[in-house]
Each structure stands twice: as structure tokens, then as C-alpha cells.
One Martini backbone bead per residue (centre of mass of N, CA, C, O) as a GRO file, in nm:
protein
  199
    1MET     BB    1  -2.235   1.175  -1.137
    2LEU     BB    2  -1.923   1.148  -1.042
    3GLY     BB    3  -1.652   1.217  -0.886
    4LYS     BB    4  -1.327   1.327  -0.918
    5PHE     BB    5  -1.222   1.035  -0.775
    6ILE     BB    6  -1.470   0.875  -0.903
    7GLU     BB    7  -1.543   0.656  -1.161
    8CYS     BB    8  -1.704   0.390  -1.036
    9GLU     BB    9  -1.888   0.132  -0.991
   10ALA     BB   10  -1.832  -0.174  -0.835
   11ASP     BB   11  -1.774  -0.516  -0.796
   12LYS     BB   12  -1.844  -0.686  -0.493
   13ARG     BB   13  -1.738  -0.987  -0.605
   14GLU     BB   14  -1.472  -0.920  -0.594
   15LYS     BB   15  -1.135  -0.932  -0.500
   16TYR     BB   16  -1.031  -0.800  -0.193
   17TYR     BB   17  -0.788  -0.581  -0.009
   18ARG     BB   18  -0.614  -0.535   0.320
   19VAL     BB   19  -0.390  -0.354   0.507
   20ILE     BB   20  -0.301  -0.427   0.850
   21HIS     BB   21  -0.290  -0.380   1.184
   22THR     BB   22  -0.272  -0.579   1.473
   23VAL     BB   23  -0.253  -0.353   1.693
   24LYS     BB   24  -0.353  -0.102   1.499
   25GLU     BB   25  -0.565   0.134   1.303
   26TYR     BB   26  -0.638   0.358   1.473
   27ASP     BB   27  -0.550   0.647   1.633
   28ASP     BB   28  -0.711   0.540   1.909
   29GLY     BB   29  -0.643   0.199   1.894
   30ARG     BB   30  -0.827   0.056   1.735
   31ARG     BB   31  -0.952  -0.244   1.604
   32PHE     BB   32  -1.000  -0.464   1.363
   33PRO     BB   33  -1.233  -0.675   1.298
   34ILE     BB   34  -1.304  -1.007   1.239
   35ASP     BB   35  -1.583  -1.109   1.072
   36GLU     BB   36  -1.699  -0.808   1.058
   37VAL     BB   37  -1.881  -0.537   1.038
   38VAL     BB   38  -1.753  -0.228   0.903
   39ALA     BB   39  -1.783   0.115   0.961
   40CYS     BB   40  -1.713   0.413   0.862
   41ASP     BB   41  -1.663   0.734   0.993
   42LYS     BB   42  -1.654   0.831   0.678
   43LYS     BB   43  -1.828   0.905   0.430
   44ILE     BB   44  -1.864   0.915   0.104
   45ASP     BB   45  -1.743   1.183  -0.111
   46LEU     BB   46  -1.818   1.281  -0.435
   47ASP     BB   47  -1.730   1.605  -0.385
   48ALA     BB   48  -1.447   1.585  -0.344
   49THR     BB   49  -1.127   1.787  -0.365
   50ASP     BB   50  -0.980   1.572  -0.190
   51ARG     BB   51  -0.854   1.273  -0.110
   52THR     BB   52  -0.881   1.305   0.214
   53GLU     BB   53  -1.216   1.351   0.166
   54ILE     BB   54  -1.364   1.086   0.070
   55GLY     BB   55  -1.354   0.839   0.248
   56GLY     BB   56  -1.369   0.550   0.371
   57PHE     BB   57  -1.233   0.242   0.246
   58PHE     BB   58  -0.931   0.136   0.136
   59ILE     BB   59  -0.878  -0.079  -0.142
   60SER     BB   60  -0.778  -0.386  -0.324
   61THR     BB   61  -0.607  -0.577  -0.538
   62TYR     BB   62  -0.370  -0.809  -0.574
   63GLU     BB   63  -0.204  -0.655  -0.810
   64TYR     BB   64  -0.194  -0.377  -0.596
   65ILE     BB   65  -0.126  -0.440  -0.283
   66PHE     BB   66   0.189  -0.393  -0.270
   67ARG     BB   67   0.167  -0.073  -0.220
   68TRP     BB   68   0.041  -0.128   0.100
   69ILE     BB   69   0.260  -0.244   0.310
   70ILE     BB   70   0.300   0.017   0.495
   71ARG     BB   71   0.007  -0.024   0.658
   72GLY     BB   72   0.130  -0.313   0.768
   73ASP     BB   73   0.125  -0.685   0.884
   74THR     BB   74  -0.162  -0.755   0.731
   75LEU     BB   75  -0.357  -0.963   0.527
   76CYS     BB   76  -0.692  -0.903   0.392
   77GLU     BB   77  -0.979  -0.996   0.309
   78VAL     BB   78  -1.265  -0.853   0.126
   79ILE     BB   79  -1.598  -0.786   0.212
   80ILE     BB   80  -1.899  -0.675   0.069
   81PRO     BB   81  -2.175  -0.579   0.173
   82ASP     BB   82  -2.496  -0.575   0.052
   83ASP     BB   83  -2.552  -0.262   0.185
   84SER     BB   84  -2.298  -0.186   0.001
   85LYS     BB   85  -2.067   0.013  -0.168
   86ILE     BB   86  -1.836   0.029  -0.451
   87TYR     BB   87  -1.545   0.217  -0.566
   88LYS     BB   88  -1.370   0.339  -0.826
   89THR     BB   89  -1.090   0.500  -0.885
   90VAL     BB   90  -0.865   0.704  -1.077
   91SER     BB   91  -0.648   0.529  -1.017
   92GLU     BB   92  -0.362   0.327  -1.134
   93ASN     BB   93  -0.369   0.139  -0.843
   94GLY     BB   94  -0.636  -0.013  -0.766
   95ILE     BB   95  -0.854   0.182  -0.620
   96TYR     BB   96  -1.087   0.142  -0.352
   97VAL     BB   97  -1.420   0.234  -0.211
   98ALA     BB   98  -1.578   0.178   0.116
   99GLU     BB   99  -1.815   0.184   0.392
  100LYS     BB  100  -1.814  -0.131   0.403
  101ILE     BB  101  -1.654  -0.410   0.579
  102ILE     BB  102  -1.503  -0.741   0.564
  103LEU     BB  103  -1.267  -0.910   0.741
  104THR     BB  104  -1.054  -1.182   0.624
  105ASN     BB  105  -0.805  -1.391   0.628
  106PRO     BB  106  -0.554  -1.347   0.795
  107ARG     BB  107  -0.207  -1.254   0.695
  108LYS     BB  108   0.106  -1.255   0.767
  109LEU     BB  109   0.379  -1.069   0.704
  110ASP     BB  110   0.660  -1.156   0.491
  111ASP     BB  111   0.906  -1.176   0.272
  112ASP     BB  112   0.781  -1.408   0.107
  113PHE     BB  113   0.496  -1.291   0.072
  114VAL     BB  114   0.580  -1.021  -0.051
  115MET     BB  115   0.716  -1.150  -0.299
  116GLU     BB  116   0.457  -1.266  -0.408
  117MET     BB  117   0.315  -0.999  -0.446
  118TYR     BB  118   0.516  -0.880  -0.643
  119LEU     BB  119   0.508  -1.104  -0.873
  120ARG     BB  120   0.174  -1.028  -0.897
  121SER     BB  121   0.219  -0.747  -0.993
  122THR     BB  122   0.070  -0.425  -1.161
  123LEU     BB  123   0.252  -0.155  -1.174
  124PRO     BB  124   0.365   0.132  -1.193
  125GLU     BB  125   0.684   0.218  -1.188
  126ILE     BB  126   0.675   0.430  -0.953
  127SER     BB  127   0.538   0.237  -0.743
  128TYR     BB  128   0.792   0.051  -0.704
  129PHE     BB  129   0.971   0.255  -0.561
  130LYS     BB  130   0.786   0.283  -0.312
  131ALA     BB  131   0.759  -0.022  -0.241
  132MET     BB  132   1.058  -0.072  -0.199
  133THR     BB  133   1.086   0.116   0.040
  134ALA     BB  134   0.876  -0.019   0.219
  135CYS     BB  135   1.025  -0.285   0.239
  136ALA     BB  136   1.274  -0.174   0.384
  137ILE     BB  137   1.133  -0.049   0.627
  138CYS     BB  138   0.983  -0.341   0.706
  139GLY     BB  139   1.222  -0.574   0.636
  140TYR     BB  140   1.193  -0.662   0.316
  141ILE     BB  141   1.482  -0.694   0.167
  142ASN     BB  142   1.461  -0.906  -0.058
  143THR     BB  143   1.236  -0.756  -0.205
  144ALA     BB  144   1.370  -0.483  -0.246
  145LEU     BB  145   1.612  -0.592  -0.417
  146LYS     BB  146   1.446  -0.724  -0.638
  147VAL     BB  147   1.311  -0.466  -0.741
  148CYS     BB  148   1.566  -0.317  -0.805
  149GLU     BB  149   1.676  -0.527  -1.010
  150ASP     BB  150   1.410  -0.512  -1.203
  151LYS     BB  151   1.346  -0.170  -1.210
  152VAL     BB  152   1.637  -0.059  -1.195
  153ASN     BB  153   1.829   0.190  -1.382
  154LYS     BB  154   2.009   0.423  -1.541
  155GLU     BB  155   1.751   0.579  -1.658
  156ASN     BB  156   1.578   0.568  -1.352
  157ILE     BB  157   1.748   0.634  -1.088
  158ASP     BB  158   1.665   0.928  -1.021
  159ILE     BB  159   1.376   0.870  -0.980
  160ALA     BB  160   1.398   0.659  -0.762
  161LEU     BB  161   1.548   0.843  -0.557
  162SER     BB  162   1.328   1.061  -0.538
  163GLU     BB  163   1.102   0.871  -0.438
  164ILE     BB  164   1.237   0.783  -0.181
  165GLU     BB  165   1.267   1.059  -0.050
  166ASP     BB  166   0.966   1.131  -0.059
  167PHE     BB  167   0.861   0.897   0.107
  168CYS     BB  168   1.024   0.954   0.366
  169GLN     BB  169   0.939   1.245   0.417
  170ARG     BB  170   0.622   1.191   0.435
  171ARG     BB  171   0.696   0.966   0.684
  172GLY     BB  172   0.930   1.046   0.861
  173LYS     BB  173   1.250   0.992   0.861
  174GLU     BB  174   1.330   1.005   1.167
  175SER     BB  175   1.176   0.744   1.263
  176TYR     BB  176   1.374   0.539   1.113
  177ARG     BB  177   1.633   0.588   1.284
  178ASN     BB  178   1.502   0.420   1.538
  179ASP     BB  179   1.507   0.180   1.332
  180ARG     BB  180   1.711  -0.067   1.268
  181ILE     BB  181   1.591  -0.222   1.030
  182ALA     BB  182   1.532   0.020   0.851
  183THR     BB  183   1.822   0.129   0.841
  184GLU     BB  184   1.964  -0.126   0.725
  185SER     BB  185   1.784  -0.160   0.472
  186LEU     BB  186   1.829   0.117   0.346
  187LYS     BB  187   2.132   0.083   0.313
  188LYS     BB  188   2.121  -0.161   0.118
  189LEU     BB  189   1.960  -0.018  -0.096
  190TYR     BB  190   2.155   0.225  -0.148
  191ASP     BB  191   2.395   0.049  -0.232
  192LYS     BB  192   2.260  -0.067  -0.481
  193LEU     BB  193   2.201   0.206  -0.616
  194ASP     BB  194   2.493   0.303  -0.635
  195LYS     BB  195   2.582   0.080  -0.834
  196ILE     BB  196   2.400   0.168  -1.062
  197LYS     BB  197   2.489   0.464  -1.086
  198ASN     BB  198   2.824   0.369  -1.102
  199LYS     BB  199   2.854   0.175  -1.368
   0.00000   0.00000   0.00000
């Protein structure tokens, strides 16, 4: 029997991805090496009672990786080493967890690439509102406005606004005010949302 948050063992031959920072990945400033096996600091705990206690490295498939762009500025393919297992979590957002990974083929994110990720994504509606906010914060404003145009309407505008506020609050809204690009992009997004709300 697997844990509360782990649904099943997954196929390590599938294509997986992770968004990383090229500047730093760990709190202590260490970087993820590319094309080398990296073991997680905390082993996967199948008995975890809280998502933050699961351990391992969280990764995803291409259809779901769009929701992770807030996590960094570079997309890497992920290889699962032969001596490691990978598990699918119970999340509806295609989240997997592995104790060892190899990051390869890093590709820097920009608005065009993030737009491509969006157009190939298959997220639940509510995840698009969060990803839209992440796009604005990261400066991918064309993608943020496209998601808004495609996914937000009069019927779900209040849910979208609530999700945006929640997303910003949980990530420290004050820190975004010191970032000119994030501030300007969020303003453009809110202006578009206001037009939808007041149609």
C-alpha cells in the first residue's frame, strides 16, 4: 500500500521535466548540476501526512509543466537513474516525485517558449489562473494575457481573482512590489481582468 499522497509507482522511461533556477536551486545557494545524478536531501516518505513532508524531487510531464514556471528560469528534461524509483502523486496536475534525477538539455525560458508550454498544457481550470499569475510575475506578459483571454470569463472571474490574490499572498506579495517587471505585468493583467469583470 502506498502513502496518502503517492498514487502508484510510475514508468521511469516516460519524459519528465523540471523547472530550475540557473542562479541557485537550494536555499543554501547550491546549483543543480547538469547531466549528473543528483540525490535528494530528503528521501521519499510514503507515510507522510503533509505534502511538504513527502521528500524527493518533484517533477512533471510536458502537458503539466506550465504550472511550474514560477519555480525558475530554465526548463530541463529529467532522466530517472536505473537505481531510482519514481512515483505518481494523487495530484490532478501530473506531479511525480523521485529520489534521484539527472537534469539534461536545459532551455532558458522566455515569453515565446512559455507560450508554447501553455498551448500544449492540459491543466485543470483553477491551475491556469495560478499559472497565469506566475507568468505575469515572471514577466511573460504575452502568455499571461493569452491565458486570461482564453480561460477567464464573466462566470469564473471571481474565482480567477481569488486565486490570483491567494497565489500572490502565499508567495509574499510585498516582494513583487520591488520588482518593476512583476509590478508592471501584474497591473496589465489586472487591467484585463477588470475589463472582463465590468463588461
